[in-house]
Structure formats: C-alpha cells, structure tokens
N, C-alpha and C positions, 0 to 999 in steps of 0.2 A: 675628270680624267679624259684626255683626248681619246677619240675612237681610233681604231686601226687605220681607217681612211685618213683621218686628220694627221696621224703620225707619219703616214707616207708622204703627204704633200709638204708637211713641215720639214721632214728630212730632206726632201728634194730641193726645197728652197735653200736650206743650209748648205747642201752639197754644191748647188749652183754658185752660191756666194764664195764658197771655198775655191772652186775652179776659177772664178772671176778674179779673185785676189791673189791667186798663186803667182809665183815668180819663176818662169814667165806665165802669164795668164793662159788658161786652157779654155778659150772662148767656145770652141765647138762643144765640149762637154757641158759647159755652163748653159748653152742654148738648149742642148738635149734635155738637161734636167728641168729647165723652166718649161719647155714644151710638154714634158711628161706630167707636170703638175695638173694640167687640164683633165687628164684621164681620171683623176680622183674627185672630180666635181667639187672643187673648193668653194667656200663662201664667196659671194659676189665681190666683196672688198678684195679678197686675195686674188680672185680672177682678174679684176681690173688692174691691180697693182702689177701682177705678173705680165699681163699684156703690155703695160707701160715699160717694164724692165726689158722685155724682149724687143720692143720697138726701139728703145734707146741703144741697146747692145748691137742690134742688127745695123742701125744707122752708123754707129761708131766703128764697128769692126768688120763689116761685110759690105758688099755691093748690092745686097738684095733689098733694094729700096721698096719694091712692091710689097714684100712680106712685112717689112718694117711698118709701112703705112697701114697695112691691114691690122696689125696688132695695135697700133696707136688709135685707129678708128674704133676698134672694139673696146679699148680702155676708156676712151672718151664717151662712147655710147653707154657702157655699163655704169660709169661713175657719176653720170649726170643725176641719177635718181637717188644717190647715196648722200645723206646729210653728213656734214662735218668731215668730208673727205677731200679737203681743198687741195692739198699738195699733189695728189694723184690726178684729180679732176682737171685742175687748171694747167698742170704741167703737160698732161696729155693734149689738151686743147692748144697750148702754146707751141709745143714741138710739132704737132700735126699741121698747124697753120704755117709754121716756118718751113716745113717740108714742102707743102703745096706751093708756097711762094718760090722756093728754090727751084722747083720743077716748072716754073713759069705759069702757075695756075692760081694767081691771087684771088680770082673770083671764088675759088673753093675755100680760101683762107678766111675771107671776110665774114661769111655767116657763122663760121665756127667761133671766131673771136667775138662777134657781136653777142652770140649766145653766152659765151663764157663771161663777158663783161656784165651781162644781165644777171648771171648767177653769182657773181663774185662781189656784190656790193657790200657784203659784211666783212670782206677781207681786204684791208687797205693795201697791203703789198701786191696781191694778185690783181686787184681791180686796177691799180695804177699801172702795173707792168703790162697788162693786157691792153689798156688804152694806148700806152706808148707803142705797143707792137702794131695795133691796128692803124694808128696814125702814121707810123713809118711806112706801112704798105701803101696807104693812100698817097703819101708824099712821094714815094718811089714812082707811082703812076702819074705824078704831077697833078693829083687831085688835091691841090693845096687848101682850098676852102673847106673841104670835108675834114682834112687832117687838122686844120686850125680849129675847127668847131669841136672836134674830139678833144684836142688839147685844152680848149676852154672848159669843157666838162671836167677834165682832169684837174684844172686849177681850182674850180669850185669844190670838187669832191675832196681834194687834198686839204683845202682850207677848213671844211667842215670836220675832217678827220684829224685835224691838228698835225698834219704831216707837212711842217713848214718847209723843210729842205726840198721835198718832192714838189711842193707848190711852186717854188722858185724855178725848179727845173722845167716844169710845165710852161711857165710864163716865158722863160728864155727860149724854149723850143718853139713856141708860137712866134716869137720875134724872129728867130732864125728862118722859119718858113715864110713869114711875111717879107723878109728881105730877099729871099730866094725868088719870091713871086713879084718882087719889085714894088711892093705896097709899103713904101717907106713911111708915108704919113700915118698909116695905120700902126706901123711898128713903133713909132716914136713914143706915144704915151705908155705903151707896154714896157719899152726899154727904160723909160724914166722910172716907172713903178718898180721894175726889177732892180735898177740901180739903187733906189732908196732902200729896198729890202735887203740888198747885199751890204750896203754901207752900214745899216743899223743892225746887222746880224749879231745877236748876243749869245748864240749857242756855240757849238764847236768851232774853234778857230780854223780847224782843218777843213771842215765843210765850207766855211766862209771863203777860204782860199780857192777851193774848187769852183764855187759859184762865181767868184770874182774873175777867174780866168775865162770862164764861159762868157760872162757879161762883157769883159774887155775885148775878147775876140770879135763879138758881135758889134761892139762899138767901133772898133777899127774898121771892120768891113763896111759898116754904115757910112763912116766918113769917106772911105775910099770910093764907095758907090756914088756918093754925092759930090765927088771931086774935091773934097776938102782935105787935101793932102797935108797941109800945115797943121790941121787940128789933130792929126793922127799921133804926132810925136809924144805928147804927154801920156796918152793911153798906151802906146806901144812900150814906153819906158816902164810904166806900171806893170804891164803884161810880162815883160821880160824879168822884172823883179819877182813877180809872183811865181813864174815858172821855175826860177832858181830856188825859191823857197820850197816848192813842191818836190823838186828833184833832189833835195838834200838827203844824204844817207839816213838822217834821223827821222825822216818823214815816214809815218805809218803806212801799211799796205792799204790799197784802195778799199778793200772790204771793211777794214777796221774804221776807216774814215766815215763811211756811209751808215754804219750801224744798222739799226732795225729797218731803215727805209731802203737800204740795199741797192740804190741806183747810182751808177757812175756814167756820166755823159761820155767821157773818154778816159782811158787809162792814163796814168802819168806819162808813160812813154809816148803815147799817141798825142797828148797835149803838147809835149816837147816838140814833136815834129810840126804840129799845127802852128805853134808860135813862130817857128822858123819860116813856115810858108807864108803867114801873114806879113812877116818882116820882108820877105821877098817881094810880095805884092806892093808893099809901101815903097820899097827901094826902087822898083821898076817904074812905078807911077810917078815917083819924084825925080826920075831921071838918073838915079845913082846905079848905073848898070854894073859897075864893079862890085858894089855891095850886094846887089841882087844875085850876081854869080856866086859870090862867096857864101851867102846864106843858102843858096840852092845846093851847093856842095855839102854843106853841113846837114841840110834836111835829108839829102839822099843817104848820107852816112848813117843817120838815125833810122831811116826807113829800112836800111839793110839790117840793122840790129833788131828791128821788129820781126823781120821774116827769118 
C-alpha cells in the first residue's frame, strides 16, 4: 500500500498530465504540479523522470532556457547511476547536448554525449542515435576526421548488433562527410560497398528505397564533383523514379518504414526537395539553364510546403 507521501506525488504527476493534455493545455498548472513533486522527496527514478519532463516542457512551451537546462542537468546527473533506466537517462543526455549546441556551446555537448555513448553500449537504438548526434556536432564544426571515425565505430557496432539498416546509414553518412571533405578516393570504396549492400537488400522493400535514394544522391554529387556530368543521367533517372515511388499516397509513414531501428536520414518531403536540388545542380553544370530555373521553382514550392 502506498504511503501518504507516495500518494501525494503520484496524484501530482497524474494532475500534471491532466493539465498537459487538456484542450487547451494548461502548461502553467502542469509545471506547478511537477515542481511540487520534489517537496515529497520521491524515489530517485521519479525525481529524474520529473526533472526530464520539466526540462522538455519548459523548452517547448516557455522561454526559460536556463531553468530547462537546470532540470535536464539534474535528470542526467541522477539517472546515470540508475540501472535499466535508458529512456530517461539517454533522452536527458541527448536533449541537454542538443540544447548546449543550439546555444553555441558544443564543447559542453561533447563530453555529455561521450559519457552517454559509453553507458549505452547495451542499447542498440540509443547507442547508435547518440553516435549520430555526436558525429553531427563534429561535422558541423568541420571536424570531419573525428566525425568519420565515430561513424566508423557506428558501422562496426551496427554490424555486431545485427542492425543492418542502421549499418548502411552509417556507411552512407561516412561517404557524405568524405565527399564534403573532398576525400573522393577514400569515399569510393565505401560508396561501392554501400551500393552492393543496397542492391542486395533482401529485407523491407520500403527501407531499401530509402537507402537507395540516399545512395543515389551521393552518387550524383560524386559525379558532379568529379566533373562527370554525362555519367549523372542514369543515376538521376533512377533517383527520380525512386522519389516518385516514395511520394506515392500508398507509401507508409516514415516511422513505420524504419521499424525498430527508428532512424530516418530525411523525411519523404525533405527527400523530395533534395532530389529537385540535385537535379538543379546537374542542369546548371550541364548548361541547361532553363531546366535549372524550372526545377529551382519546383524546389522552392516544395520548401514552402515544408515551412
């Protein structure tokens, strides 16, 4: 039987959720209920989860970034020592690192993510997600070698963990960074490996189509970077066919396609824009300026739909 103290904080959590899901939501009352939970000295798990809830709600619904960060830091600190508390522990680390990056403090993000990666080796989803996140931060800072090294760790880990779809995403992400860093010779063997894996994909046909679009975008960019404009046409044709398949009304939602591995490089709508943009690049480089202008207009129309 729950003690009176337990009954109080459990009631407050229920009331907070009621206010959060009301129509319209009563965010102020929700926050007040969650803050009141700490007065009853709840168990460490409840305390850590409540700090995470407060951090997320403050970030989403208020401008009180400092208070949100404080709650996220407390959640991350408390949850590190709790076994089997992955969702709270690693979400706190991920959101906190993202917040520091948004505030222009990536040096604060990196140690949090490194620690979270170290702690998450038993959890395939979180380990891969955190590796992607840290690699993204390094890539944004143009630390491409470090980012590629991290993605290489991800490739090996995904292979050991039988996460085939995520493994190909890691390989393609490495190719993308190597192309950005103009290391074309290093990118080629990885691109060939990825191409073989995509071509021989025997699992979900929907996943195959997503991976194929990612691969073909990189292949088109590689040919354009190398000045091989004529080689682009067959790839571009395949890419345009694939994006029409993905944009069909019968195509399932992104989340349903990725299943348990839960990673999407770009949403369907973003991929649609990207295909228009690489088509613009090809048309401009081939000297077809009318086509380039036409596809630019189409890309802008799709971008407007995104916003």
